[in-house]
N, C-alpha and C positions, 0 to 999 in steps of 0.2 A: 504494500500500500504506500503510494507516494506521499500521502499526508503525514505518515509517521516520521518522515524525514524532517518535519518542522522542528523536532526536538533539537536539531543541530543549531537552531537559532536561539534556543533558550539560554539565558545568561547563567549557566550552571557548569561546574567542572565536568560532570558525567551524568548522562541520562540514558534510560532504556525504556522502550514501550512496545506494546503488542496489542493486537485486537483478536479476540476469539469469538467465533459465531456460536449461536445457540446449539448447533449440531456438534460442537466440539472442535471444529476445524479452525486452525489459526489462519486468519485472513492476512496477517502480515506482522512483522516485527522489525525492530530497529534498535541498534545499539547493543551494549553488552548485556544481553538478556539472562546470562548465567551469573552475573555479578550480584553479590549480596549487598543489600542496602537496608539501613534501619527503616522500619515501616512507620514509626510513631503510631498515630491513631488508626492507621489501616490495619493494625493489630486487632482492633475491636471486632470487625466482621468475622475474623477467624475464631476469636473467643466466643462470639455469639453463636457461631455454627456448632462449636463444641457443646455449648449449653443446650442447644436444640437437640443434639444427639443424646445428651444426658436425659432430656425430657422424653424423647421417644423410647429410650431404654428403660424408662420408669424410675430412674435414680432421683429425679426431681419432678415437681409439677410447676407449671408456669405461674400458677396463682397461689403457691404456697408462700408463707411468710419468709422474707429475706431482707436483711438490711434494717433500716429504721423502723420503728413501730408503725404498723399499718401498711408497710411496703411489701412487695412480692418480687419474685424473680422477674415477672413481666415488667414491673416498674423499673427495675434495675436495667434491663435490656433496652427500655424505651426512654431512658434518661428522665423518668418522672418519679424517682424515689424521693426526691427532695434533698438529696445529698449535695453538698457544695462541689465545686469543680475539682479541686485537688485536696480537699480536707474531708475527714470523716465527721462532718458537722452538718446538722439538719438545717436547711434553709426554708423549707416549705413542706406542707402536708403532702403525702403521696398522691399523685394524680392531678395535682392542681397547677403545676408549672413545669415547663420543659427546662430543666437545669442540666446542661451538659456536664457529665461527671465522670472523670477518671476514677474517683473514689468509688463510685457505684460499680464499675467493672471490677475493681479490686475486691469489693465485697462479694460480688458475683463469683469470682474465681475461688475465693475462700469457701463460699457456700457449696460450690460443686465439689471442691476437694474434700470437704467434710462428708458430703452425701455419698461420694464414691469411694472414699478412703484412698484416693490417689491424688498426689500433688497435681495442681491444675496444669502445669506445663506438660507433665507426663500424660494426663488425660487428653489434652489437646493433641499431643503426638499420636496417641493410640486411636482417638476417635476421628480425627480429621487428616492430619498430616501424612501419617503412614499409609492409610488406605488410598489416598490420592496420589501417592508417590512424590510428595513434597519434601524431598530429601535434603534440600538446602535451607529449609525454614526452621527456625528455632525460636523459643521463647525463654528468655533468661531474665525474669523480673516480672513487671506488672502486666497483667492481661489487658490493660488499657492502652499500653504504648511501647512495650519493649520487645516486640517481634522483629526479627530480621529475616528477609526473604529475597527472592529473585523474581524477575518478571516471568521467567519460565514456570516457576512454582505457582505464582499467582494466576497465571493463565489456566493452570489445572483447577485451581479453586473456582475461578470465574466460570469455567466450563461446567463444574459440578453444580453451582448455584443455578445455572440456566437449565440444566437437565439433571436433576438430583438423583444420585444413587445411594448416598448415605442417609438421606432423609426422605420422608414422604413428601411428594410435591405440594400437598396441602399445607404442610408445616412451613415450607419455603414461601408459599403464597401469604401465609400469616406474617412471616418475617418482613415481607416487602409491602405490607398493608399498614395504614396509619393506626397507631395505638394512641388512644386518648386524643381524638381529632380536635382541632381548634385551639390547642394550647400554643401560646406564644413563647418565645425564648430567644436566646442569643446563639447564632451560628458562629463559632469561633473564627475570627478573621473577617467576618462579613457583617457583624452587627445584629441588631434586633430584627427578628423575622416573625411576622404574624400572618398566618400560622407558621409554626416551626415544626413541620411534620417529620416524625420518625416512625420506623417500624421496630422490629426486634433486632437491635444491633446495627441496623442499616438506616442511613439518612435517606429520606425520600425527597426528591426534587420538588414535586408539586409545582406551585407557581412562584417559588422563591425568587426574589431579585434584590440585589445581585446574587449570583451563585457561581460555584466553581465549575459546573458543567456548562454546556453550550446553550445558546439561545434556541437552537433547534432540537435540543434534548427533549424527549417526551416527558410530560409531568410524572409518568410512572417510573422514570429513571431512579435508581437507588444505588447506594454505595457509600464511600467514605473517602475523605482525604486526610493526610497527616501533616503535622507541622515540620516533618523532615523533608517536605517537598515531594510527597507521594500521593497517588490517588488510584482508586479503582471504582469505575462506574459500570453499571449494567443497565442497558436500555431495552426493556422487553419489546417495545414497538419496533426498534431497529433490529431486534433479534441478535444482539451482539454486546460484547463487553470490552472495556479498554482498561489497560493497566499502564501506569507510568510511574517510574521510580527515578529519583534524582538524589544527588548528595549536596543540595543546597536547601537551607531552611525555607519553608513557605514564607511568602511576603508579597509585596506589590508586583514583583515580576510574575508570580504565579497567577495572581488575580487577573493580570493582563493576558498572559500567554495561554492558560489552560482553556478558557472558553473558545478562543479562536481555533485552537488545536482540535478540540472536541467537535466543533462545527465542521471543520475540514474532514475529520474522520467520518462523521455521519454522512456528509455529502458524498464522499467517495463510496461508502457502503451502499448508498441509495442509487448511485450512478452506474454507468456502464462498467467502470473498473471494479466496483465493489460487488457486482452481481455475479 
């Protein structure tokens, strides 16, 4: 895909990107796709997927208590537990505000570790990474932000989410559907969004503006970006997903470059070259 070469113009030392279709075929890749990059918050979708495997295995229930009083696993996954961003401090009653929370995912990881009697990093490996052949992906620290992976591995994950083998398709549909519709909140790096829609571990584009995906991205697009200059989006209408990893922290450069890149990728997918 010619559009992927746009990463050459990004003001970053190193970047790699790929597009994978819903049928699992790789539409194109560019850059060192086997290089390991820190994921930052792109770790969260991987952690969420492991949580959903734990749910389907019967180790946890989505609506069982977890975290602050009145909160559940579902609240933690959807950033509505009321926990603060990076502190284990309650800022709101569960389900009343969308408070993006690393602390919430750390509580989630601890909850799953206790329920399964397996350290969360090991559970993630057994439940998601190993079955998908994600041999270059590791978690050494917080399930909110300490994953390290490659474009090649994340392509495997994006293919899985589009055509699930580890989970029932209905569970993935729930993950990409809005939990607690209508809640407003802050999208890190982009300011206040109303509504600030999220599913179970995945951010949902909906009508957010500004946004890190493209102007032509469908409202159903879901995924995550990371402060390490990384993103993963899945656009069900385009029947494709895109991964981009860099070694420069998120900032104004990404706010400018990513949407143009995504629009170019989507245009190529919809045009003669991408068909």
